[in-house]
N, C-alpha and C positions, 0 to 999 in steps of 0.2 A: 296668334302670338308665337311665331316660330323662334324668335330670338330669346324667349324666356325658357324654352325647353332645355337648352344647353346648360345653364346654371343649375337647373333642377337635377339634370343627369349627374353633374359633378357633385352636387350635395348628396344625392342618393348613393353615388359610388363611394364618397368619403364616409358616409354613415355606415355603409356595408363593410368597408375596410376596418373601421373602428370596432364595429360589432364583432367581426370575425377574429380580430386580434386581441380583444379585451380579455379573453381567458388564457392567453399565452404567458402572461407574467403573473406568477403567484409567489407570495412570500411564505416562508414556513411559519407554522403556528407558534413555534418557540425558537429561540436562538440556537443555532447549531454550534456546538463546541466540540472540537476533536478530542477524543479520549486518548490518553497515552497508552501505548501497548504494554501489557503486563510483561514484566521482565523477571525471570527466575534467576536469582543470583546464587551460584553454586561455587563453593571454594574449589580450586584446582586440587585434583587428587594425585598424590605421588604414586608412581608406578610401584608394583610390588618388588621386594628385594630380589636381586639377581637379574632384573630386566635392564638391558643395555639401552641407553638413550640414543635415539637416532634423530639427528637434526633434520628439519624440513628442507626439502630440495627447492621448492618454489615459494611463491608468496601465498598469503592466506586467500581463500576464495572470495571473501567479503569482509567488511569491517566487523569486528566483534568475535571472530573465530580464534580459538586458542589451540595450540599444539598440545594434545594430550594422548595418554596411553589408553587403548581399548583392550579389554581382557581377551578378546577373540582375534581381532584383526591387527593388533599392534598399534603403532603410532599413527595418528591422523588428526584432522581438523575437527574441532568440536565447538558448537555455539551454545551459550547458556539458554537461549530461547528456542532455537531451531534444532538442536541436537547435533548428531554426527553428519558430516559432509558425506555425500555419496550414498546416503540411505542406510548407514550401519545402524544396528539396533543394539 
C-alpha cells in the first residue's frame, strides 16, 4: 500500500508540528496591569536672596523638567522624579 504512506507522513508531520509549537503560547497566571511610576512632587524653591535670575537659553531636555537654581552649579534643568539634568547632585 504505497499510496497510504503519504497521508500518514502528512499526519505525522502535522502532529509533530502541533506538539512542538504547543508550548510556545502561554498566558500569564494573573492579569498584568501596568503600575504608574511613583512621582515625587516637590514645590519649586526660590533662589536665595541676591541671586540673579538667568533665563534658559534653549528648550527643556524633556517634558517635566523645570528651570531651577542649584546651590553649587547655578541655574539648570531639574525634574521632580529624575533630579538634575547632566548628573548634578
